[in-house]
C-alpha positions in Angstrom: 14.7 -15.0 -40.9 13.3 -11.5 -40.2 11.3 -10.4 -37.2 8.3 -12.5 -36.1 5.6 -10.3 -34.4 3.6 -12.2 -32.0 0.7 -10.6 -30.0 0.7 -12.2 -26.5 -2.6 -10.6 -25.3 -4.0 -14.0 -24.9 -1.0 -16.1 -25.2 -0.8 -18.9 -22.6 0.1 -21.3 -25.4 3.5 -19.7 -26.0 5.0 -20.7 -22.7 7.4 -18.2 -21.0 6.3 -15.0 -22.7 2.7 -15.6 -21.7 3.7 -16.4 -18.2 5.7 -13.1 -18.2 2.6 -11.2 -19.2 0.5 -12.9 -16.6 3.1 -12.2 -13.9 3.2 -8.5 -14.8 -0.6 -8.3 -14.7 -0.6 -10.0 -11.3 2.0 -7.8 -9.8 1.2 -4.4 -11.4 -1.6 -4.2 -14.0 -2.6 -5.8 -17.3 -0.5 -5.0 -20.4 -0.1 -5.9 -24.0 3.1 -7.9 -24.8 4.5 -8.3 -28.4 7.4 -10.6 -28.9 9.9 -9.6 -31.7 11.3 -13.1 -31.9 10.0 -16.5 -31.8 10.0 -17.7 -28.2 12.6 -20.5 -27.9 13.5 -22.0 -24.5 13.0 -18.8 -22.7 13.2 -19.2 -18.9 10.0 -18.6 -17.0 9.7 -15.4 -15.0 10.7 -15.5 -11.3 8.1 -14.0 -9.0 8.9 -13.5 -5.3 6.9 -11.8 -2.7 8.6 -9.9 0.2 6.1 -8.5 2.6 3.9 -6.2 0.6 6.4 -6.0 -2.2 6.4 -8.1 -5.3 9.6 -8.8 -7.4 9.6 -10.0 -11.0 12.7 -11.2 -12.6 12.5 -11.6 -16.4 14.9 -12.8 -19.1 13.5 -12.7 -22.6 14.4 -11.6 -26.2 13.3 -8.4 -27.9 9.9 -7.5 -26.8 7.5 -4.6 -26.5 5.2 -4.1 -23.5 2.6 -1.4 -23.5 -0.4 -0.2 -21.4 -3.1 1.5 -23.2 -6.1 3.7 -22.1 -8.3 0.7 -22.6 -6.2 -1.3 -20.1 -6.4 1.6 -17.7 -10.2 1.9 -18.0 -10.6 -1.8 -17.1 -8.0 -1.8 -14.3 -6.6 1.5 -13.1 -3.7 -0.1 -11.1 -3.0 0.6 -7.5 0.7 -0.3 -7.5 3.8 1.4 -8.8 6.7 -0.3 -10.7 10.5 0.4 -10.3 12.2 -1.2 -13.2 16.0 -2.1 -13.1 17.5 -2.9 -16.5 20.2 -5.5 -15.8 21.2 -6.3 -19.3 20.2 -5.2 -22.9 18.8 -1.8 -23.9 15.3 -0.5 -23.9 13.3 2.6 -24.8 10.7 3.7 -22.4 7.9 6.2 -23.3 5.5 7.7 -20.6 3.9 11.2 -19.9 5.4 12.7 -23.1 8.9 11.7 -22.4 11.2 9.0 -24.0 14.3 7.7 -22.5 16.9 5.1 -23.3 17.3 2.6 -20.6 20.8 1.1 -20.3 22.1 -1.7 -18.1 22.4 -0.5 -14.5 19.7 2.1 -14.7 16.3 2.3 -13.1 13.0 4.0 -14.0 9.6 4.5 -12.5 6.5 3.2 -14.2 3.1 4.4 -13.3 0.3 2.1 -14.6 -2.4 4.7 -14.1 -1.1 6.4 -17.4 -0.3 4.8 -20.7 3.4 3.7 -21.4 5.5 1.7 -23.8 8.6 -0.3 -22.8 10.4 -1.4 -25.9 13.2 -4.0 -25.1 15.2 -3.9 -28.3 17.4 -6.9 -27.7 17.7 -9.9 -25.3 17.5 -8.6 -21.8 17.3 -9.2 -18.2 15.0 -7.0 -16.1 14.1 -6.8 -12.5 10.7 -5.2 -11.6 9.8 -4.2 -8.1 6.0 -3.7 -7.4 5.2 -1.3 -4.7 1.8 -0.4 -3.3 1.0 3.2 -4.1 -0.2 3.9 -0.6 3.0 2.6 0.9 5.0 5.0 -1.1 3.0 7.8 0.3 3.5 11.5 -1.0 6.0 10.7 -3.7 3.4 8.6 -5.5 1.4 11.8 -6.2 4.3 13.3 -8.1 5.4 10.3 -10.2 4.2 12.1 -13.4 7.3 14.3 -13.0 9.7 11.2 -12.8 8.3 8.8 -15.4 10.1 8.6 -18.7 13.4 9.5 -17.0 16.2 6.9 -16.8 18.2 7.1 -13.5 21.9 6.0 -13.8 23.5 4.4 -10.7 26.6 6.5 -10.8 25.8 8.7 -7.8 23.3 9.8 -5.2 20.7 7.5 -3.8 20.5 5.4 -7.0 24.2 4.3 -6.4 23.0 2.6 -3.2 19.5 1.6 -4.3 20.6 -0.4 -7.5 23.0 -2.8 -5.9 20.5 -3.2 -3.0 17.7 -4.2 -5.3 20.0 -6.7 -7.1 21.0 -8.3 -3.8 17.4 -8.2 -2.6 16.2 -10.2 -5.7 18.6 -13.0 -4.7 17.7 -13.1 -1.1 14.0 -12.5 -1.2 12.9 -16.2 -1.4 15.1 -17.2 1.4 14.1 -15.0 4.3 11.5 -15.4 7.0 8.2 -13.6 6.8 9.2 -11.2 9.7 12.5 -10.3 7.9 10.6 -9.9 4.7 8.3 -7.3 6.2 11.2 -5.4 7.5 13.0 -5.5 4.2 9.9 -4.4 2.4 9.7 -1.3 4.6 13.4 -0.5 4.1 13.1 -0.9 0.4 10.1 1.4 0.2 12.2 4.0 2.3 14.9 3.7 -0.2 12.6 4.2 -3.2 10.9 7.2 -1.6 14.3 8.7 -0.9 15.3 8.3 -4.5 12.0 9.9 -5.6 12.5 12.8 -3.2 16.1 13.4 -4.5 14.8 13.4 -8.2 12.1 15.8 -7.2 14.5 18.1 -5.5 13.1 17.5 -2.1 16.0 15.5 -0.7 16.8 18.4 1.8 13.5 18.0 3.5 13.2 15.8 6.6 12.4 12.2 5.5 8.9 11.1 6.1 9.4 7.4 6.9 7.0 4.6 6.2 5.4 4.8 9.6 4.9 8.6 9.2 3.2 7.9 5.8 1.2 4.9 6.6 -0.1 5.4 10.2 -2.1 8.6 9.4 -3.6 6.9 6.5 -4.6 3.8 8.6 -6.0 6.0 11.3 -8.1 8.0 8.8 -9.4 4.6 7.3 -10.5 3.5 10.8 -12.3 6.8 11.4 -14.2 6.4 8.1 -15.2 2.8 8.8 -15.8 2.8 12.6 -19.4 1.8 12.2 -18.6 -1.3 10.1 -18.9 -4.5 12.0 -16.2 -6.1 9.8 -13.6 -3.5 10.5 -10.7 -5.9 11.4 -6.9 -5.8 11.2 -7.1 -8.1 8.2 -9.4 -5.8 6.3 -7.3 -2.7 7.2 -4.1 -4.4 6.1 -5.6 -5.5 2.9 -6.8 -2.0 2.2 -3.3 -0.7 2.6 -1.6 -3.6 0.7 0.4 -4.6 3.8 0.5 -7.8 5.9 -1.4 -8.0 9.2 2.0 -8.6 10.9 3.4 -5.4 9.4 0.2 -3.5 10.4 0.7 -4.5 14.1 4.4 -3.6 13.9 3.5 -0.1 12.7 1.4 0.5 15.7 4.0 -0.8 18.3 5.2 2.8 18.5 1.6 4.3 18.9 1.1 3.1 22.4 -1.8 0.9 21.4 -2.9 -1.9 19.1 -5.1 -1.6 16.2 -7.9 -3.6 17.9 -7.7 -1.5 21.0 -7.7 1.7 18.9 -10.9 0.6 17.1 -12.6 -0.3 20.4 -11.7 2.8 22.2 -12.7 5.1 19.2 -16.1 3.3 18.9 -16.8 3.8 22.7 -15.9 7.4 22.5 -18.3 8.0 19.6 -21.0 6.1 21.4 -20.4 8.3 24.6 -20.6 11.4 22.5 -23.8 10.3 20.9 -25.4 9.1 24.2 -24.6 12.6 25.7 -26.5 14.4 23.2 -29.9 15.7 24.3 -33.0 15.9 22.1 -36.7 15.2 22.0 -35.9 11.6 21.2 -32.7 10.1 22.5 -31.5 6.8 20.8 -31.4 3.8 23.0 -28.2 2.4 24.2 -28.5 -0.8 21.9 -29.2 1.4 18.8 -26.1 3.4 19.5 -24.0 0.4 20.0 -25.2 -1.2 16.7 -24.6 2.1 14.9 -20.9 2.1 15.9 -20.2 -1.5 15.0 -20.8 -3.4 18.2 -22.2 -7.0 17.7 -24.1 -7.2 21.0 -25.3 -5.0 23.9 -23.3 -7.2 26.4 -20.0 -6.7 24.3 -20.7 -2.9 24.2 -21.4 -2.7 27.9 -18.1 -4.4 28.8 -16.1 -2.3 26.4 -17.8 1.0 27.6 -17.1 0.1 31.2 -13.5 -0.7 30.3 -13.0 2.9 29.0 -15.2 5.0 31.2 -15.4 2.8 34.4 -19.2 2.7 34.4 -21.8 0.9 32.2 -23.3 3.0 29.4 -26.7 3.5 31.0 -25.2 4.6 34.3 -22.9 6.9 32.4 -25.7 8.4 30.6 -27.7 9.0 33.7 -24.8 10.6 35.7 -23.9 12.9 32.8 -27.5 14.1 32.7 -27.5 14.6 36.5 -24.1 16.5 36.3 -25.6 18.8 33.6 -28.6 19.6 35.9 -27.0 19.2 39.3 -23.2 19.7 39.2 -21.5 18.4 42.2 -18.4 16.3 43.4 -20.3 13.1 44.1 -20.4 11.6 40.5 -18.3 8.6 39.7 -14.9 9.5 38.4 -15.5 7.7 35.1 -18.7 9.7 34.4 -16.9 13.0 35.3 -14.0 12.2 33.0 -16.4 11.3 30.2 -18.4 14.4 30.7 -15.3 16.6 30.4 -14.2 14.7 27.3 
């Protein structure tokens, strides 16, 4: 019969292979898919979401998947793939390296750079989609790991591979809260494998919280003046759920909403304390730092410093010119800070 090459770049009409391509594009980034055999009764890909992770289980015949510079120019990709070959053999090429991928081996795929994954026979493959930001520092060094098959005979891979196989079976049957926790644990596992392969496994582990919380705090600082800075927006920017965002901050002694409010008030206080020829009005400062109304700002300011913003501004000015012990405690604290 010979090989039948079939370009699936547009291919919805060919059933499961087209669905597979769409699933990969949705979870990772767009690719070009070529089938090397006529699709016949191929099962549809199974897509499962687990917190901020995506899992794609594929069973198909010989096929080649590639990502080209044109794909990258149109859609750079903000996620990373960890591929577990469960049956069949494949050849992966990325970053100038090629590796044979055997059953029971995993490999990293980075959609920001071209790659070709050539499945040479009927195969079963599990793909785990991870937000780049969730992986943290190891994501910046993936170019050293791509194009390298990792066997499951020892080290972290010996633990990770059976974990991923079990995870794919359970992912669709757990609660949302459990899914968020499992997603965090999975990323820890993957980051640990990356650190081991990079030769950094003797360094203290960073942890998901240690990687994400500073990034989230930095994002909040950069967008304090945006009136639509909400937990929903912050979670979406970091590819995590709102529930998981709140859980990250349980150990920070505050909530995301309270952190935003306090930092806005502190920046307003700093600006109101400045002296110049023309001092901005209280309402102008409030709007600049994301407050919707003067009344909301006044209540928030009093909650932090103990006095309304106009009184605080006056007492700070008085303290600068006539220092003494009679100022309200909130004003004294604010002036010192």
